[in-house]
Structures are given as C-alpha cells and as structure tokens.
C-alpha positions, 0 to 999 in steps of 0.5 A, spaced: 855 945 346 854 952 348 853 953 355 846 955 358 842 952 352 835 951 353 832 944 351 826 946 348 820 942 346 817 946 340 822 945 335 818 942 329 821 947 324 828 944 325 825 937 324 822 939 318 828 941 316 832 935 318 827 931 314 827 935 308 835 934 308 835 927 309 830 926 303 835 929 299 841 926 302 846 923 297 851 917 299 857 922 299 858 925 306 861 932 304 854 934 300 850 932 307 855 936 311 855 942 307 847 942 306 847 942 314 852 948 314 848 952 309 841 950 312 841 950 319 844 955 324 848 952 330 843 954 335 838 950 330 842 944 330 843 944 338 835 944 338 835 939 332 839 934 336 834 934 342 829 931 337 833 925 334 831 920 332 824 921 334 820 927 332 818 931 338 811 933 340 808 938 345 808 933 350 815 932 354 812 929 361 806 925 362 804 925 369 799 919 370 796 916 376 789 914 380 785 920 382 786 924 389 793 921 389 796 928 389 799 929 382 796 936 382 799 938 389 805 935 387 806 939 380 803 945 383 808 945 389 814 944 384 811 950 379 811 955 385 818 953 388 814 951 394 810 957 395 803 954 393 800 948 397 793 946 394 789 945 400 783 943 397 782 937 392 780 939 385 778 934 380 783 934 374 778 934 368 783 932 362 790 935 362 793 941 365 799 943 362 805 946 367 811 949 364 817 950 368 825 951 366 829 946 370 836 946 371 840 940 370 844 938 376 852 938 375 851 942 368 850 949 366 844 947 362 837 947 363 831 943 360 824 946 359 819 941 362 812 940 359 808 937 364 802 934 363 798 933 369 793 928 367 786 926 370 785 919 373 778 918 372 777 913 367 772 918 364 778 921 360 781 915 358 780 916 350 782 924 351 789 922 355 791 917 349 791 923 344 794 928 349 800 923 351 802 922 343 809 920 344 811 923 351 819 923 352 819 922 360 814 919 365 812 921 372 808 916 375 804 917 381 801 913 387 799 915 394 803 911 399 796 910 404 792 907 398 794 900 396 790 900 390 793 906 387 800 903 387 797 897 384 794 901 378 801 903 376 802 897 372 795 899 368 798 907 367 805 905 365 802 900 360 797 905 357 803 911 357 808 906 354 803 904 349 804 911 346 811 909 344 812 902 342 819 899 341 822 905 345 824 905 352 821 911 356 825 913 362 821 916 368 820 916 375 815 913 380 813 917 386 809 915 392 806 921 395 803 923 402 809 920 406 807 925 412 801 920 413 806 915 415 801 911 420 796 910 415 802 907 409 799 901 406 804 901 400 811 898 403 817 902 400 822 897 399 816 893 394 815 900 391 822 901 389 823 894 387 817 894 382 820 901 379 827 898 378 824 892 375 820 897 370 826 902 369 824 907 373 827 911 378 823 911 385 822 917 390 817 918 396 815 925 397 810 929 402 808 936 399 804 938 405 811 938 409 815 940 403 819 934 403 823 931 397 818 934 392 823 937 387 827 931 386 823 927 381 822 933 377 830 934 377 831 927 375 826 927 369 830 933 367 837 929 368 834 923 364 831 928 358 838 931 358 841 924 357 837 923 351 839 929 348 846 928 349 846 921 346 842 924 340 848 930 340 853 924 339 849 921 334 848 927 330 855 928 330 857 922 327 853 924 321 856 930 320 
C-alpha cells in the first residue's frame, strides 16, 4: 500500500464503480482483472478496498452515551489537540460532527475519522437512528461518577448495533471524569469486564486533567485501519 495513504470516508463513487463492475463480472478472472485495471486507478482501488464488503456512508464513529457524561468535552479536547476544554455544559441537540485525521500508530498511514457526537436525550432518539445508519466504529461513553450512565451503556450499545445487524461493530468503552475519584461509583474492573464481554476496548479518561483523552480515538483509528487491511486482502484475492 502507498505510504501515507489517508483512508477517507467519502468514496461513494468508488462503490458505484465496484457495483457496476460486479454486475458485469464474468466467470473468467481475466476479464474482471482487466476491467478493474481499465476503470479504477490505483488510488481509487485503495479507497475502494476500505469500503468492502459494505458500502460506506458518511458516518465513521458513532459516539453515544447519556446526557452530561462528557462526550462533547472529550471529542472537542481531542479535536483541538488539548487546547480546548469545555468548562460549561452545553446540551447537544441531535448530532455534532467532528472530523479529524488520526495517525495510525506503528504505521505510516492515517485514518480520517468522522466522529458523530450524539445527543443523550431520548427526545432525539429517532434522529439518531437515521444519522447512525451503518457506523463503522463505536465510542461509547459513560461517567464514572454516575452508575446509571454505565447501566445505560447496554441500551446505547444495542441501539447502535441495531443499525448494523449481523456485523461485529468494533469500538471502545470510555469512562470519563476520573479526576473525581472520590465520587466514583462505577468500579473500573466491572466496566472493563463488561467492555471485553461486548468486544470493546476499555479506557478511563479525565478531560479536565488532560489524562488519556487521546487513547480511545487512536484505538478507533487502529480498529478502522485493521478493517481496511482485511478488506485490502479480500480485494487482492479477487484480482
């Protein structure tokens, strides 16, 4: 793969090209390979492989959780590289989109994450169902001082996974506000065990103290990149 390639979330043209070619595919592999060579450039194929087998939509990372758990503070701190801490609580209405290019650790590549910071109010539930269509990774957030927000993670996880039936959705579980250790009500070991049982990586963070706020997003980038590499390998078996 070309060094420094950016895995972009907007390559629907490549998908349409793939589907068109797939519809015309003959039993002979030579015709398929020649058709690909003629119709798709090397760069386009790199993007196309990031989309297989599913068609990509605009969503890359859904970020659900109860209200006031610190979802927006977390993603805004990450977006600003630690320069912006949201001191006052502002209710998210619907979804706020944050786009950031994230280097994939131990590679020369990067992933362009489209993070959908989502409202926690039930009022916006129907809107979220539409905006979360086919997410690729998940950043599930709870407040370590609010046990109910952790209990609600089961509901949020089911809600997101209902958008991708039959697909194992990778992601992370993030416990926020660890600077309030004296008020912590969610046991870290319990949260980690639940995360592992759901196939999620586990992190605890303090945005206020700028502690570990980047790690969950680097993990998401790595997970997305691994999916990308798997699809590259699948694509290579076809050509």
